[in-house]
Structures are given as structure tokens and as C-alpha cells.
C-alpha positions as CSV (number, residue, x, y, z in Angstrom):
1,M,107.3,35.5,117.0
2,T,107.7,38.0,114.0
3,A,106.4,41.5,114.6
4,T,103.6,42.9,112.6
5,T,103.1,46.4,111.2
6,T,100.2,46.9,113.7
7,E,102.9,47.3,116.4
8,L,104.6,50.2,114.5
9,S,104.4,53.5,116.0
10,Y,104.6,56.8,114.1
11,R,105.9,60.4,114.9
12,L,103.5,61.9,112.6
13,E,99.7,61.6,112.5
14,Q,98.9,59.1,109.6
15,K,96.3,61.3,108.0
16,R,96.1,63.4,104.9
17,N,95.3,67.2,105.5
18,V,95.8,69.6,102.6
19,G,95.1,73.4,102.9
20,E,96.5,76.0,100.5
21,F,98.4,74.0,97.8
22,P,101.1,74.8,97.1
23,G,101.5,77.0,100.1
24,P,103.6,80.3,100.4
25,K,106.7,78.5,101.6
26,S,106.7,76.0,98.8
27,R,106.2,78.9,96.2
28,E,109.1,80.8,97.8
29,L,111.3,77.7,97.5
30,S,110.2,77.3,93.9
31,A,111.3,80.8,93.1
32,R,114.7,80.2,94.8
33,R,115.1,76.9,92.9
34,D,114.3,78.5,89.5
35,A,117.3,80.8,90.2
36,V,119.8,78.2,90.9
37,V,118.9,74.7,89.9
38,A,119.5,73.3,86.5
39,G,116.3,73.3,84.4
40,G,116.9,69.8,83.3
41,V,116.0,68.6,86.9
42,A,112.2,68.1,86.9
43,S,109.9,67.4,90.0
44,S,106.5,65.9,89.7
45,V,105.2,67.5,92.9
46,P,105.2,71.3,93.5
47,V,105.6,71.2,97.2
48,Y,108.8,70.7,99.4
49,I,109.0,68.2,102.1
50,A,109.8,69.1,105.7
51,D,109.1,65.7,107.3
52,G,108.0,62.2,106.6
53,D,107.0,59.2,108.5
54,G,105.1,56.0,107.8
55,G,102.9,56.7,104.9
56,I,102.9,60.5,105.3
57,I,104.9,63.3,103.8
58,K,104.6,66.7,105.4
59,D,105.4,69.9,103.4
60,V,106.9,73.1,104.6
61,D,103.6,74.7,104.8
62,G,102.1,72.0,107.1
63,N,100.2,70.0,104.4
64,S,100.1,66.2,104.8
65,F,100.2,64.0,101.9
66,I,99.8,60.2,101.6
67,D,102.9,58.8,100.1
68,L,102.2,56.2,97.3
69,G,105.7,56.7,95.8
70,S,108.3,56.1,98.4
71,G,110.7,58.3,96.6
72,I,110.5,55.8,93.7
73,A,110.6,52.6,95.9
74,V,113.3,53.8,98.1
75,T,111.8,54.5,101.6
76,S,110.2,51.0,101.8
77,V,110.7,51.2,105.6
78,G,109.4,54.7,105.8
79,A,111.1,58.0,105.3
80,S,112.5,58.1,108.9
81,A,112.4,54.6,110.2
82,P,113.6,54.6,113.8
83,A,116.3,51.9,113.4
84,V,117.7,53.6,110.3
85,V,117.7,57.0,112.0
86,A,119.5,55.4,115.0
87,A,122.0,53.7,113.0
88,V,122.9,56.8,111.0
89,Q,123.2,58.8,114.0
90,E,125.6,56.3,115.7
91,A,127.7,55.9,112.5
92,V,128.2,59.6,111.9
93,Q,129.6,60.1,115.5
94,H,132.6,57.9,114.6
95,F,133.4,58.5,110.9
96,T,131.6,59.6,107.8
97,H,134.1,58.3,105.2
98,T,137.5,56.7,104.7
99,C,137.0,55.0,101.4
100,F,136.9,51.3,101.6
101,M,139.7,51.1,99.1
102,V,141.9,52.9,101.5
103,T,141.0,52.1,105.1
104,P,138.3,49.4,105.0
105,Y,135.7,49.0,107.8
106,E,133.4,46.3,109.1
107,G,130.1,47.8,107.9
108,Y,130.9,47.1,104.2
109,I,131.7,43.4,105.0
110,A,128.6,43.1,107.1
111,V,126.4,44.4,104.2
112,A,128.2,42.1,101.8
113,E,127.5,39.1,104.2
114,K,123.8,39.9,104.3
115,L,123.5,40.3,100.6
116,N,125.3,37.0,100.0
117,E,122.6,35.4,102.5
118,L,119.5,37.0,101.1
119,T,120.0,36.9,97.3
120,P,118.8,33.8,95.4
121,G,120.9,30.7,95.2
122,D,123.2,28.6,97.5
123,H,126.4,29.0,95.4
124,E,129.4,30.8,96.7
125,K,128.9,34.5,96.3
126,R,130.8,37.8,96.4
127,S,129.4,41.4,96.6
128,V,130.7,44.8,95.7
129,L,129.1,48.1,96.8
130,F,128.4,51.3,95.0
131,N,126.3,54.4,95.2
132,S,123.5,54.3,92.6
133,G,121.4,51.7,90.7
134,A,122.9,53.0,87.4
135,E,126.5,52.5,88.9
136,A,125.6,48.9,89.9
137,V,124.2,48.2,86.6
138,E,127.2,49.7,84.7
139,N,129.6,47.5,87.0
140,A,127.6,44.3,86.4
141,I,128.2,44.8,82.7
142,K,131.9,45.3,83.4
143,I,132.1,42.2,85.4
144,A,130.2,40.1,82.8
145,R,132.4,41.3,80.0
146,K,135.6,40.8,81.9
147,A,134.6,37.2,83.1
148,T,133.4,36.0,79.6
149,G,135.7,37.8,77.4
150,R,132.8,38.7,75.2
151,N,131.3,42.2,74.4
152,A,127.6,41.9,73.3
153,I,124.9,42.9,75.9
154,V,121.1,42.1,75.5
155,A,118.5,44.4,77.0
156,F,114.8,44.5,76.3
157,D,112.1,46.7,75.0
158,H,110.6,49.1,77.6
159,A,113.7,48.6,79.8
160,Y,115.0,51.2,82.2
161,H,118.5,50.8,83.7
162,G,119.8,54.4,84.4
163,R,121.0,57.7,83.2
164,T,124.8,57.1,82.6
165,N,126.1,56.7,79.1
166,L,126.1,52.9,79.2
167,T,122.8,52.6,81.0
168,M,121.2,55.1,78.7
169,A,122.2,52.6,76.0
170,L,120.4,49.9,77.9
171,T,117.3,52.0,78.5
172,A,114.6,51.9,75.9
173,K,112.7,55.1,76.4
174,A,114.1,58.1,74.5
175,M,112.4,61.1,76.1
176,P,113.4,62.3,78.6
177,Y,116.3,59.8,79.4
178,K,118.2,59.7,76.0
179,S,117.2,62.4,73.7
180,G,120.0,64.6,72.7
181,F,122.6,62.8,74.9
182,G,124.2,60.4,72.3
183,P,126.2,58.7,71.0
184,F,125.8,55.8,73.4
185,A,127.9,52.9,74.3
186,S,128.2,50.2,71.7
187,D,127.4,46.5,71.5
188,I,124.1,47.0,73.1
189,Y,121.2,44.9,71.4
190,R,117.5,45.2,72.3
191,M,115.1,42.3,72.2
192,P,111.2,41.9,72.4
193,M,109.9,41.8,75.9
194,S,106.9,39.8,77.2
195,Y,104.2,42.4,77.7
196,P,101.0,40.3,78.2
197,F,98.6,43.2,77.8
198,R,100.1,44.5,74.6
199,E,101.1,41.2,72.9
200,E,99.8,41.0,69.3
201,N,99.0,37.3,70.0
202,P,97.4,37.3,73.4
203,E,97.8,33.6,73.5
204,I,101.5,33.7,73.6
205,T,103.0,32.1,76.6
206,G,105.9,33.3,78.6
207,T,108.1,30.5,77.3
208,E,107.1,31.2,73.7
209,A,107.9,34.9,74.2
210,A,111.2,34.0,75.6
211,K,111.9,31.7,72.6
212,R,111.0,34.7,70.4
213,A,113.7,36.7,71.9
214,I,116.2,33.9,71.9
215,L,115.8,33.3,68.3
216,A,116.4,37.0,67.7
217,I,119.5,36.9,69.8
218,E,120.9,33.9,67.9
219,K,120.1,35.2,64.6
220,Q,121.2,38.8,65.1
221,I,124.2,38.4,67.5
222,G,125.1,34.7,68.0
223,G,124.9,33.2,71.4
224,T,128.7,32.7,71.6
225,E,129.1,36.5,71.3
226,V,126.9,37.5,74.1
227,A,128.4,38.4,77.5
228,A,125.2,39.1,79.4
229,I,121.4,39.4,79.4
230,I,120.2,42.1,81.7
231,I,116.4,42.3,82.5
232,E,114.3,43.8,85.2
233,P,112.1,41.0,86.5
234,I,109.3,43.4,86.7
235,Q,110.1,46.4,84.5
236,G,109.8,49.7,86.4
237,E,109.9,53.0,84.3
238,G,108.7,50.9,81.3
239,G,105.4,50.4,82.9
240,F,105.6,47.9,85.8
241,I,105.4,45.1,83.1
242,V,105.3,41.6,84.7
243,P,106.5,39.2,82.0
244,A,104.2,36.2,81.4
245,E,105.1,33.1,83.7
246,G,108.0,31.2,82.1
247,F,109.7,34.1,80.3
248,L,112.3,34.6,83.0
249,P,113.2,30.9,83.6
250,T,113.4,30.2,79.9
251,L,115.8,33.1,79.2
252,A,118.0,32.1,82.3
253,A,118.1,28.5,81.1
254,W,119.3,29.5,77.7
255,A,121.9,31.9,79.2
256,K,123.2,29.1,81.3
257,E,123.5,26.8,78.3
258,N,125.4,29.3,76.3
259,G,127.8,30.7,78.9
260,V,125.9,34.1,79.1
261,V,125.7,35.9,82.3
262,F,122.1,36.4,83.4
263,I,121.8,39.8,85.3
264,A,118.6,40.5,87.2
265,D,118.2,44.3,87.8
266,E,116.4,44.4,91.0
267,V,117.1,48.1,91.6
268,Q,113.4,48.9,92.0
269,A,111.8,45.5,92.7
270,G,114.2,44.2,95.4
271,F,113.9,44.2,99.1
272,C,110.5,43.1,99.9
273,R,108.9,45.3,97.4
274,T,107.1,42.4,95.6
275,G,106.4,40.4,98.6
276,K,109.6,38.5,98.3
277,W,113.1,39.5,98.9
278,F,113.6,39.8,95.2
279,A,111.2,39.6,92.2
280,V,112.9,36.7,90.6
281,D,112.1,34.6,93.7
282,H,108.5,34.4,92.5
283,E,109.6,32.0,89.7
284,G,112.7,30.5,91.4
285,V,115.1,32.2,89.0
286,V,118.7,32.3,90.2
287,P,120.6,35.0,88.5
288,D,124.4,35.0,88.0
289,L,124.5,38.7,89.0
290,I,121.9,40.7,90.7
291,T,121.9,44.6,90.9
292,M,120.2,46.4,93.9
293,A,119.8,49.8,95.2
294,K,116.7,52.0,96.1
295,G,115.2,50.1,99.0
296,I,118.4,48.7,100.2
297,A,119.3,51.4,102.7
298,G,116.2,53.2,103.9
299,G,116.8,56.4,101.8
300,M,120.7,56.5,102.0
301,P,122.7,56.2,98.8
302,L,123.8,52.6,98.4
303,S,123.9,50.0,95.6
304,A,125.3,46.6,95.1
305,V,126.2,43.8,92.8
306,T,126.0,40.3,94.2
307,G,126.7,37.1,92.3
308,R,128.7,34.1,91.6
309,A,132.1,34.2,93.2
310,E,133.9,33.2,90.1
311,L,132.4,36.1,88.1
312,L,133.3,38.8,90.6
313,N,136.6,37.4,91.4
314,A,137.5,37.4,87.7
315,V,138.1,41.1,87.8
316,H,141.7,42.1,88.6
317,G,142.4,43.9,91.9
318,G,141.5,47.6,91.7
319,G,139.1,47.0,88.7
320,L,136.1,47.7,90.9
321,G,135.3,50.3,93.4
322,G,134.8,54.0,93.7
323,T,135.5,56.9,96.2
324,Y,132.2,56.7,98.0
325,G,131.0,53.2,97.1
326,G,129.8,51.4,100.3
327,N,130.0,54.5,102.4
328,P,130.0,53.6,106.1
329,V,126.9,55.7,107.0
330,A,124.9,54.1,104.1
331,C,126.1,50.7,105.1
332,A,124.9,51.2,108.7
333,A,121.5,52.4,107.3
334,A,121.3,49.3,105.0
335,L,121.8,46.9,107.9
336,A,119.1,48.7,109.9
337,A,116.7,48.8,107.0
338,I,117.1,45.0,106.4
339,E,116.7,44.4,110.1
340,T,113.4,46.4,110.1
341,M,112.2,44.4,106.8
342,E,112.9,41.1,108.8
343,Q,111.5,42.3,112.2
344,F,108.2,43.5,110.8
345,D,107.9,40.8,108.0
346,L,107.5,43.4,105.3
347,N,107.4,40.7,102.6
348,A,104.0,39.6,104.2
349,R,103.1,43.2,104.5
350,A,103.9,43.9,100.7
351,T,101.7,41.0,99.8
352,R,98.7,42.4,101.8
353,I,99.2,45.8,100.3
354,G,99.1,44.2,96.9
355,E,95.9,42.3,97.7
356,Q,94.3,45.5,98.9
357,I,95.2,47.5,95.8
358,Q,94.3,44.8,93.4
359,G,91.0,44.0,95.1
360,R,89.9,47.7,94.7
361,M,91.3,48.3,91.2
362,N,90.2,45.1,89.6
363,K,86.6,45.7,90.8
364,L,86.8,49.3,89.4
365,A,88.2,47.9,86.0
366,E,85.1,45.8,85.8
367,E,83.1,49.1,85.6
368,L,85.3,51.4,83.7
369,S,86.8,50.5,80.3
370,V,89.4,53.1,80.6
371,I,91.3,50.8,82.9
372,G,93.0,48.6,80.5
373,D,95.2,46.4,82.8
374,V,95.8,46.0,86.7
375,R,99.0,44.2,87.3
376,G,101.9,44.0,89.7
377,R,103.3,41.9,92.5
378,G,103.1,42.9,96.2
379,A,103.5,46.6,96.8
380,M,104.6,47.3,93.2
381,Q,101.2,47.8,91.4
382,A,100.3,49.4,88.1
383,I,97.0,50.7,86.4
384,E,97.4,51.0,82.7
385,L,95.0,53.6,81.3
386,V,93.6,53.6,77.7
387,V,91.1,55.2,75.6
388,A,87.7,53.8,76.6
389,G,87.1,50.4,74.8
390,S,90.4,50.2,73.3
391,K,94.1,49.5,74.1
392,E,95.2,53.0,72.8
393,P,97.4,54.6,75.5
394,N,95.7,57.4,77.4
395,A,98.6,59.6,78.9
396,A,96.3,62.6,79.2
397,L,93.9,60.7,81.4
398,T,96.8,59.4,83.5
399,K,98.2,62.9,84.1
400,A,94.7,64.2,85.0
401,I,94.3,61.5,87.6
402,A,97.7,62.1,89.1
403,D,96.9,65.9,89.4
404,Y,93.5,65.2,91.0
405,C,95.1,62.9,93.6
406,L,97.8,65.4,94.5
407,A,95.2,68.1,95.0
408,Q,93.4,65.7,97.4
409,G,96.5,65.0,99.3
410,V,97.7,61.7,97.7
411,I,101.1,61.5,95.9
412,I,101.1,58.9,93.1
413,L,103.7,58.3,90.3
414,T,103.2,57.8,86.6
415,C,105.4,55.7,84.2
416,G,105.3,53.7,81.1
417,T,106.8,53.8,77.6
418,Y,103.6,55.6,76.5
419,G,103.1,57.6,79.8
420,N,99.9,55.9,80.5
421,V,100.6,54.0,83.6
422,I,99.9,54.8,87.2
423,R,102.4,53.1,89.5
424,L,101.8,52.5,93.2
425,L,104.8,52.2,95.5
426,P,103.6,52.9,99.0
427,P,105.9,52.4,102.0
428,L,105.7,48.9,103.2
429,T,105.0,50.4,106.7
430,I,101.9,52.2,105.6
431,G,98.8,51.4,107.6
432,E,95.9,49.6,105.9
433,E,93.4,52.4,106.9
434,L,95.7,55.1,105.5
435,L,96.2,53.1,102.2
436,G,92.4,52.6,102.0
437,D,92.0,56.4,102.2
438,A,94.4,56.9,99.4
439,L,92.7,54.2,97.3
440,D,89.4,56.0,97.9
441,V,90.9,59.1,96.5
442,L,92.5,57.2,93.5
443,E,89.1,55.7,92.7
444,A,87.3,59.0,92.8
445,A,90.0,60.6,90.6
446,I,89.5,57.8,87.9
447,R,85.8,58.1,88.0
448,A,85.9,62.0,87.8
449,N,88.2,62.0,84.8
450,A,87.1,58.8,82.9
């Protein structure tokens, strides 16, 4: 029988407790940071973590915060999942690095086998491992271009794909990700996204929205020139935008008909976050390539591209790789994290988390017109905030709510092209009572600032 999260045990008390904030030790660390860390690195929370477990983050001054961010969807199994900790400890006793391109090791192969098993589709697959989500995306583009002999890449409005030069070109939002960092990689084309809450025509279907994008592709680029379409099945930084039903399948079908590689960027949505292993599973879409990172390895740096064997094998020997890609310790962590997801059925837990959040927030939205939209899948939920009675984005309100929550011991993240979206990404191992307490604080924050 599959275990449930009620059988999880925690090292730390699963309760928020905030005293002086930020405390003296956090203030001291902030002063040290200002003297040595580049100013371009920003942190949304002014406290420094000392410990983390389940749904709790404990800072250096002993304050305990409820974590509704999971390090941006990374610590889905918790910040110190026992199986991940044990796997890492075991791995580092033997070797921390050899470089798979020099002296290979079994862990890399085992991760590739698991990814080939879990990702959508029953076709023959291959996988390659890297370090970060941006690196995975960049290599997926390399693979698509090499395999097709074409150059053009289609991305979408509100997209976020990373901070490297190529992935900045794919990313839509200028500030803070792109401003001043150009020129960017060429042959990148941006198409309209399905954004149900902000569609000019609220009656447009997902299929119709996809046809709108396809028409633009055919007119502006030409289908025979496109190497790949890359899309987040649920957009992350852009605002947790869930495209209307039919949008993704229609795009994928057009790509198949035109020899275009369909890349699903599942860096944020993958690994049980939406209540399925991958967000594309909700509509039965089978990508040609899928990029993964964040939740894959319980907090260790690891990413991957998995896809059709003929695409990945089209790249010449030595054309893919990297010194640290598929680090052995990270591979051990990934296998343990995936085992934890399976053991405790975290897909089912993510679904219950989503139901708990939506039940509370949809009810509140009926009362308060500053809540324009509540959306998401599983434990990837968003609240879009607007000026009361309109659809005008309300970034100031969003920040005020986040600040209120933090002062009360709840860490939430914000996002969105317009800076007006609260995103909720709790660890999938968070207890229902603790999540309920966090939602009490969030509701109070919205009411207090509406």
C-alpha cells in the first residue's frame, strides 16, 4: 500500500513562531553580505536560514516560518528529506566528482533510466543531465536545431526560460531579467499566449488561441523554418498562467505535422508539483523534448533533457555535456527524491494541497473584488490581484500582502509580468494543519490590505 504524508515524521516542530524580525544574527549577516556579495543578487526575505524541514524554515535567530515557496519549487520533498540526506551522505563518502565525460558512473545512468520511464510517451527515449534549468533549456534548443537543420525558435508572451544569453532571449519579461544585458541570441520569435484571465475576447477557446499563434508563426516565420516551439505548460515567473484547455495539444499537433520539435519546459511544473509527474500529463500531450530541474533532486543542482532517441542521438559525440553535468551526489539525491515522491504518493498530496488552497481562495474571491483570478494545478497555485472592480494589475497590493505574511511568519512568493500575482508553492510534504494556518495568515493579509 502506498504510504501517505500522515506517516511522515519531522525533525522540526511544524509551527510558525516569529519574534524579533529580522533578528540580530540576520542583521549581522546582512551587513556582511553588503560588504562582499554583488548588489545584483536580490533576496526577497531579509532573514537567513539555519534549518529547514517539512513545511518549516528556521532562521539563525530561532524564528520559524511556514514555507510556501519551496526555494521556487525546488524542495518539493522538503528541505531535508531523510532519504535525500541519507543518499547524499552515502554518495560523498565515495566520490564527489569525476566528470561523466571522463570516468562515468552508474548514478547518471540510473537517473536517465528513471527519467525515460517517468516522462510522457512510450517511444524510445534518451536523456542528458546538466546543472540548471537554463542549461537544460539551452541544450534542448541546441538539440532541436541540430536534429532539424533549422534555426528559428518560437517562444511565448509571459515566458520565463532562464538567465543565460539564449534563455534571456526566450524570456519575455525585461526587468529584472533582460534589461541592459543585450544583445541577445537571434532567431527567437515570440507568439501570443493563451492567458484566459486577460484575453480581450473572453470566449476564445484554447484551440482558437493556439490557431492564432500558429497563424502568426506561419505568416511571420514559415513552418518549414521553425526548429522548435518551447513552452511552459504552466508559465512560472510570467504569472502561473494555465493556458485554456486545447491550447497545448493544438500546438503540439501542428508541430508534429510540420517537423517542428515541441519542447515542454517543465523546470518549475515538473515532478509532482501539479498533481501529476509533469504538467503536460493533464492534457495527454507528449513532447518531443522535455526540460527538467528544480524539484528533480531535493535541492541539489541537477537538470535534464529527456526526449525522442532520434533527436538526442542526432548530436555528434562530444556535442553535449559539461564538467559538472549529472554530478554523482546530485544524481544520488535525485533518485532518493523520486523514491520519496513515489513512496508517499506526492502527486495525490499535491492535488489535495491544490484543493485546499483553491477552496479557501475562491471563497474569498467571491467577497473581495481585488482578487481577479485564482488559478493553478495541484500545489502550483496563483492569486492575481487587481484594482478593485477592474482587471488593472495591482502590484502594490501584492507586495503589501507578501510583507504582511512574512511579518506573521509565512513566506510567499510573487511573480507575473505585471508583478501582481501571488504564487504558492508549498513543499508537498507540508501538513494540512500547517498549510491551513498559512492560509489563515494569507486571508488576513488580503483582507487587511484590500
